[in-house]
C-alpha positions in Angstrom: 106.9 48.3 96.7 106.6 44.7 95.7 109.6 43.8 93.4 112.5 45.9 94.5 115.9 44.3 93.7 114.4 41.2 92.0 116.9 41.5 89.2 120.0 42.3 91.2 121.5 38.9 90.6 121.2 39.4 86.9 122.7 42.7 86.6 126.2 41.2 86.0 124.7 39.8 82.7 123.6 43.3 81.6 125.7 43.3 78.4 125.2 39.6 77.6 124.3 39.7 73.8 122.1 36.5 74.0 120.0 38.0 76.8 119.7 41.4 75.0 118.7 39.6 71.8 116.1 37.6 73.6 114.8 40.6 75.4 114.4 42.6 72.2 112.7 39.6 70.6 110.0 39.7 73.3 109.6 43.4 72.9 109.2 43.1 69.1 106.7 40.3 69.6 104.6 42.7 71.7 105.1 40.7 74.9 104.9 42.6 78.1 108.1 42.8 80.2 107.2 42.3 83.9 109.2 43.3 87.1 110.7 39.8 87.6 111.9 39.4 84.0 115.4 40.2 82.8 115.9 43.5 81.3 118.9 45.7 80.1 120.0 48.2 82.7 119.6 51.0 80.2 115.9 50.0 79.8 115.4 50.0 83.6 117.1 53.3 84.0 115.1 54.9 81.1 111.8 53.6 82.7 112.7 54.9 86.2 113.5 58.2 84.7 110.4 58.5 82.6 107.9 57.0 85.2 109.3 59.0 88.0 109.1 62.2 86.0 105.6 61.4 85.0 104.6 60.8 88.7 106.3 64.1 89.8 104.4 65.9 87.1 101.0 64.5 88.3 101.8 65.6 92.0 103.2 69.0 91.1 100.4 69.4 88.7 98.0 69.5 91.5 99.3 72.9 92.7 98.2 75.4 90.0 94.7 73.9 90.1 94.6 73.5 93.8 95.1 77.1 94.2 91.7 77.7 92.6 89.5 75.2 94.5 88.4 77.9 97.1 87.9 80.5 94.3 85.9 78.5 91.9 82.8 80.4 90.7 80.2 78.0 91.8 79.8 74.9 94.1 79.5 72.8 91.0 82.8 74.1 89.7 84.5 73.7 93.0 83.3 70.0 93.4 84.5 69.2 89.9 87.9 70.9 90.4 88.5 69.2 93.8 87.6 65.8 92.2 90.2 66.5 89.4 93.0 67.5 91.8 92.3 64.3 93.8 92.5 62.3 90.5 95.9 63.8 89.8 97.1 62.7 93.3 95.9 59.1 92.5 97.8 59.2 89.1 101.0 60.0 91.1 100.2 57.0 93.4 99.8 54.6 90.5 103.0 55.9 88.9 105.2 55.8 91.9 104.1 52.2 92.6 105.0 51.3 88.9 108.3 52.9 89.4 109.0 51.0 92.6 108.6 47.7 90.7 111.9 48.7 89.0 113.9 48.6 92.2 113.8 52.2 93.4 112.0 53.3 96.6 109.4 56.0 96.6 111.4 57.8 99.3 114.3 58.1 96.9 112.2 59.4 94.2 110.5 62.1 96.3 113.9 63.2 97.6 115.0 63.7 94.0 112.1 65.8 93.3 112.5 68.0 96.4 116.2 68.6 95.8 115.7 69.5 92.2 117.6 66.4 90.8 114.5 65.1 89.1 112.4 67.0 86.5 108.7 67.3 86.0 106.7 68.7 83.1 107.7 72.3 82.3 104.0 73.2 81.9 103.5 73.4 85.7 105.9 76.2 86.2 103.5 78.7 84.7 101.0 80.9 86.8 97.3 80.6 86.8 96.0 84.1 87.3 92.5 83.7 86.0 89.6 81.2 86.2 90.0 80.5 82.4 93.3 78.9 83.1 91.5 76.0 84.8 89.7 75.5 81.6 92.8 75.9 79.5 94.7 73.4 81.6 92.0 70.9 81.1 91.6 71.5 77.4 95.3 72.0 76.3 97.5 70.6 79.0 95.4 67.5 79.6 94.6 67.2 75.9 98.4 67.2 75.3 99.0 64.7 78.0 96.3 62.3 76.5 98.0 62.5 73.2 101.3 61.5 74.8 99.8 58.9 77.2 97.4 56.9 75.1 100.3 55.2 73.3 101.9 54.5 76.7 98.9 52.0 77.3 100.9 49.8 75.0 104.3 50.4 76.6 106.5 47.2 76.7 106.8 47.5 80.4 103.6 45.9 81.9 103.1 47.8 85.2 103.5 51.2 83.4 101.1 50.2 80.6 98.5 49.0 83.0 98.6 52.1 85.2 98.2 54.2 82.1 94.8 52.7 81.1 93.1 54.1 84.2 95.0 57.4 84.0 94.0 57.9 80.4 90.3 57.4 81.1 90.4 60.0 83.8 92.5 62.4 81.8 90.0 62.1 79.0 87.3 63.4 81.4 89.5 66.2 82.6 90.1 67.3 79.0 86.3 67.3 78.3 85.7 69.1 81.6 88.3 71.9 80.7 86.9 72.3 77.2 83.5 72.8 78.7 84.8 75.7 81.0 86.4 77.3 78.0 83.4 77.0 75.9 81.2 78.5 78.5 83.6 81.6 78.8 83.9 81.9 75.0 80.2 81.9 74.6 79.6 84.3 77.5 80.0 88.0 77.9 82.8 90.0 76.1 84.8 90.1 79.3 84.5 86.3 79.7 85.5 85.6 76.1 88.5 88.0 76.5 89.5 86.0 79.8 89.5 82.8 77.6 91.4 84.4 74.7 94.1 85.8 77.1 94.5 82.4 78.7 94.8 80.7 75.3 97.5 83.3 74.4 99.5 82.3 77.5 99.1 78.5 77.3 99.3 77.6 73.7 103.1 77.7 73.2 103.9 75.9 76.6 101.4 73.3 75.6 103.2 72.6 72.3 106.5 72.4 74.3 105.0 69.5 76.5 105.8 67.0 73.7 109.6 67.6 74.1 112.3 68.8 71.8 112.0 68.3 68.0 113.0 64.7 66.8 116.4 65.9 65.6 117.2 67.2 69.2 115.8 64.3 71.1 118.5 62.3 72.8 116.6 59.1 73.7 113.8 58.8 71.1 115.3 56.2 68.8 116.2 53.8 71.6 112.9 54.4 73.5 111.0 53.5 70.3 113.1 50.4 69.6 112.3 49.3 73.2 108.5 50.2 72.6 108.5 52.5 75.7 107.2 55.1 73.3 105.4 54.5 70.0 105.5 57.9 68.3 108.0 60.6 67.9 107.7 64.0 69.6 106.9 65.8 66.4 104.3 63.3 65.3 102.5 63.6 68.7 102.7 67.4 68.5 101.3 67.4 65.1 98.4 65.1 66.1 97.7 67.4 69.0 97.6 70.6 66.8 95.5 68.9 64.2 92.9 68.0 66.8 93.0 71.2 68.8 92.9 74.0 66.3 89.5 73.2 64.9 88.1 73.0 68.5 89.5 76.6 69.1 88.1 77.9 65.9 84.6 76.5 66.8 84.8 78.5 70.0 85.7 81.6 68.0 89.1 81.9 69.6 92.4 83.0 67.8 95.6 81.0 68.3 98.7 83.3 69.1 100.6 82.1 66.0 100.5 84.2 62.9 102.1 81.4 61.0 99.4 79.0 61.7 97.8 77.6 58.5 96.1 74.6 57.0 98.1 72.8 54.3 95.5 71.9 51.8 97.8 69.1 50.4 98.7 67.3 53.6 95.5 68.2 55.6 97.9 69.2 58.6 97.9 72.6 60.4 101.4 74.1 60.1 102.7 76.1 63.0 105.4 78.7 63.4 108.7 78.3 65.2 108.6 77.2 68.9 110.8 79.2 71.2 112.9 76.3 72.7 115.1 78.8 74.6 112.1 79.4 76.9 111.6 75.7 77.3 115.2 75.2 78.2 115.1 78.1 80.7 112.0 76.6 82.4 113.6 73.2 82.5 116.7 74.6 84.0 114.6 76.0 86.9 114.2 79.6 85.6 110.5 79.5 84.9 107.9 81.8 86.4 106.9 79.4 89.2 109.7 76.9 89.6 110.8 77.9 92.9 107.3 78.5 94.1 106.3 74.9 93.0 109.2 73.2 94.8 108.7 75.3 97.9 105.0 74.3 98.1 106.0 70.5 97.6 108.6 70.8 100.3 106.2 72.4 102.7 103.5 69.7 102.1 106.2 67.0 102.6 107.3 68.5 105.8 103.8 69.0 107.2 103.0 65.5 106.2 105.8 63.7 108.1 103.6 62.9 111.1 101.2 61.0 108.8 104.1 58.9 107.4 105.5 58.3 110.8 102.0 57.2 112.1 101.5 54.9 109.2 104.9 53.3 109.6 104.3 52.8 113.3 100.9 51.2 112.7 102.5 48.9 110.0 105.1 47.9 112.4 102.6 47.1 115.1 100.5 45.0 112.8 103.7 43.0 111.6 104.6 42.4 115.2 101.0 41.2 116.2 101.1 38.7 113.1 104.5 37.5 114.1 103.4 36.9 117.7 100.2 35.2 116.6 102.2 32.9 114.2 104.6 32.0 117.1 101.7 31.2 119.3 100.1 29.1 116.8 103.1 27.0 116.4 
């Protein structure tokens, strides 16, 4: 944490029209906003919410895949999956660090996750009963994440944008890795292809929900786009994902679980059927298949890691004391 509370003195001017106009001018000019710059309180709160939810999603997202590390079908698959899960942990680290520059502590963010006050991506509250799900998460879930996250590399807030550059590079590799797993199954035995098809049937609609509610129902979309925190609407990103993904699935000989899916010859876009947003809302409320299981696992890991945090803190305090003593001796 290296910039906490830097802007506290300026919060009293949060509604100053001149400061807000100057801020918006910088955003419109594609200048990056840095932690020590003045920013509207709403901008800061929005970033804290979005970046922390993103970080939580990366950490919770390790759980459904980590469950398969010991059961991967080969040593090669095991090593690749282990590396991917480690990458996700690193992504969470980058994002928590970016959130800390906005004046919120990591301990506070983790507490919000464990108590259920903070949300994470609804997609990670679905079970992974087959090996094909490891491929489907890479192909669909990471593919949807990339579609969402590449524009974030141009986010107006500097620390978030810079963190996303490396994250997107690694997520791109994860997406290709997942597609290769699905391709291997789809081109394999009838039982393997059925496993891939069953997995696609379960993950397709939740993947489309990852982009969030339709534009007409999104509460923060207009303001976030004006601040250039996001660059495209939820529906635009969802359409780009569908247009890119459907031909890939057809190449594999898989069928998407949407009887209304069709190519519009005029627009060139794939049109899809209605999304069951009631399911999305249930999962967000904590009523998904694995909500309780995911939070229970995170709480267990947090409790079991307490000694590591305590040891690291004690080590840091000893180092600080030695440096202080050395400085006094030198004087």
